[in-house]
N, C-alpha and C positions, 0 to 999 in steps of 0.2 A: 415552585418549579426550580429545577437545577439548571443553571445556565452554563453551557459548555462552549467555550470559544477556542478555535484552533486555526492555524494557518496551514494551507495546503502546500504552497509552492514558494519558490525563491522570491517572487515579488510580493509575498505576504498578503495574498488574497484571503481575508479572514471571513469565515462562515460562522454564524451563531447557531449553536445547537441548544435546544431546550429539552431538559430531562427531568421527569418527575422523580424526585429523590426522597427516599424514606429514611428519616433519622429518628430513631426511637419510634414514637407513634405519630410523628409530625412530618408533613411535607414541607421542606424548607427550600429556599432559593439561595444558591451559592454561585459566585462568579469564578470561573477558572480561566487559565490562560494556555493550557496545553493538554494533550491527551492523557498524560500520566495522572491528572487530577480527576479523571472521570470516575464516578463512584463504582464500587464493586457490583458485578451483575446481580448479586443477591439483594442489594439495596435499591436497585433501580426499579422504577415502575414502568417507565417508557422513555424513549428518546424521540424528539421531534426535530426535523430538519427543514430549512427554508425551501419553499417550492415557488416556482415561477410559472406563469402562463406564457407560452411562446407561440408566436405565429410565424410559420414558414411560408414565404412567398416564392413560388417556383414554377418554371415551365412544366407542362404536364408530363413530359418524358422522364423527369427526375423524381416524380412523386414516390415511386416505390423505394428508391434508394434513400430518400430523406425520411420516409416513414420507418424504414429499417434502422436508420441512425437513431431516431428518437426513441424507438422501442428498446434498442440496445442500451440506451442511457436511462432506462427505467421510466420512460415517458408513458403517460396515460393519455390515450387518444380521446379527443373531445369532439372535433368537428372538421369536416373538409368541404370546401365549396369552390366552384369555379368563379373567378372574378372576371375572366374573359374566356374566349373559346379555347385559348392555349395556355392559360396561366391559372394556377390554383392557389388557394389559401388553406393551409393545414394547421390546426390548432392542437397543441398538446399541453399538458401540465407535467413538469418534471423537476427533479431536485436541482437546486442551484449548484450543488457540488458537482453535478454532471456537466455543467456548462463552463466551469472555470478552467478546464483543461483545454483540449484541442477540439471542442465541439464546433466552433466557428470555422476552423481550418478544415475539418471534415465536411462541413456543410458546403464550403466552396469547392472542395475537391470532388465531392460526389455529384455536384451540379455543374461542374466545369466553370464555376464562377458566376453562374446565372441566378442562383437563389440568394435570397436575403432573409433576414429575420428581425423580429421585434419581440421584446419580452418585458414583463413587469412582475414584480413581487406580489404574491397572493396570500402569503401566510405560511404557517408551519403545519406540517403533516407528520404523524407518527410513522417511523420507519424502523426496520430491523437492522440497526447499526451496531457494530461491535468494534472493540479496540484490538488492533493487530500489533503485537510486539515483535521486535527483532532481537534475538540473543546471539552474541558472538562469543565463542569460547565459554558459554554458560552465563555471560554477563548481559543483562538487559541494557540496550542502547536506547535511552529515552528519546534522543532527537530523531530516531528513525521510526518511532511509534506513529501510527496513523489510525484514523477512523474510516472504516469501510463498511459497505453493505454486506450482509451475511452471504449473499449469493456470489459476491466477488472476492471473498476472503481468500479462497484457495488460489485463484489465478494471480491475485496481487502478491500473496505470500510467496508463491513459486517464482514469480518474476523478480521480486526483490532479492531473494536468496541467491538466485542465479547471477544477478548483476553484481552483488557484493562478492561472490566467489571470483568473478573476473577481475575485480578492482583491488581487493585487499592483497597485499604482498604475502608470499609464502613465509612461514616461520620455521623454526627448528622443530616444531611440534605440530601435530594435526590440529586444525582449527575448525570446529563445527559451527555452522551458521544455521539458525533455526527461526522460523516464523511461527509464533504461537498465539493462541487465543486462550487466555487464562493459563492453565497448566497443560493444555493440549497442543502438541506440535502438529501443525498442518502442512509444513513444507520444510525441507532441510537440505543443505549441501555441506560439503566439507572441503577445506583446502588442505591438500596433502602436504606432509612435512618435507622439508629439505633433508634429504638423506645423505649422510656422510658414509663413505665406504670404509668401515672400520676394519675390513678384512684385506685392504689393499696391501698392507705390509706383512700379512700373515701367510707366509709361504709354507708349502708342505701340506701334508694331509692330516694334521692334528685336529680332528673334528671336535674334541672336547674344548680346546682353546678357542676355536671359532664360535662355538655355542656360548662360551663364557663372555666373549667380547660382544656378541649380539645381545645377550641378556643384559649386560652392563649398559649398552647403548639404550635399550628399551626402558630400563629403569631411570636413566638420566632424562630421557624425553618425558617420561611420566612425571618426574619431579618438576621439570621445566614447565609442563602444561599446567600443573597445579598452581604454580606461582606466576606463570607468564601472563603478560598483558599484551593485548593486540591493539596496535594503533591503527585506527581507521583513517586513511588519508582524506583530506578535504575534497579531492575530486570524486571520491566515492560517495560522499554525502550529496554533492551537486548532481552526480549522475542518478542517484536514487530519487532525488526530488524531480528530476526531469522524467524519470521512468514513471513515477506516480502520476505525473501529468498525463501520460499516455494511457495508463491502464485503469485509472480510477473512473 
């Protein structure tokens, strides 16, 4: 088995992924420390993620809201029973990754603080997980790579590209931001270039001179884009980590 270990959020909550990894004709076990070391899709047999059994204790009026929460987090319903006339126990199995974000906050919010939960680790379950990469100006930014469930890839990719567009400063050239799975782009945004008015001092109606100036500006921006590097501010990384907590 291939062991894949990665950290989701700022406080370094580490989750252990198990992946059947084919090397030549053998299944081997390798330990990794970040998403960039996940084997290529063509070499992987399967990926397993840790699952927990969770018991939700809630007043009966919040049963529907909490069942919806668990199912939104890929929960598998197991059992529900009333422990008193007005209080129920709901049991689900769900991925540990779905709990390290805002699950507890949502539990309290949807039950107005009256619900509680207990959970315990039950083992690993095969899941349809994929690596989501972020490219800025065509360059892959490894610290922003993450592992997501296939069903959530588009929504997570869309949210990440939109947040980065808000936070990365504008450049003298257009900056594309893309979320990709392998070579496939699933979401994209673009930061528009800072535009200098090269025609400000071009008086009169000489259209050929104006065209020449605009063409020269476009060529300069093209060269700048080819060699330019985009610095991602620290606050952008922190905001993306916070966003992952909300959407994963």
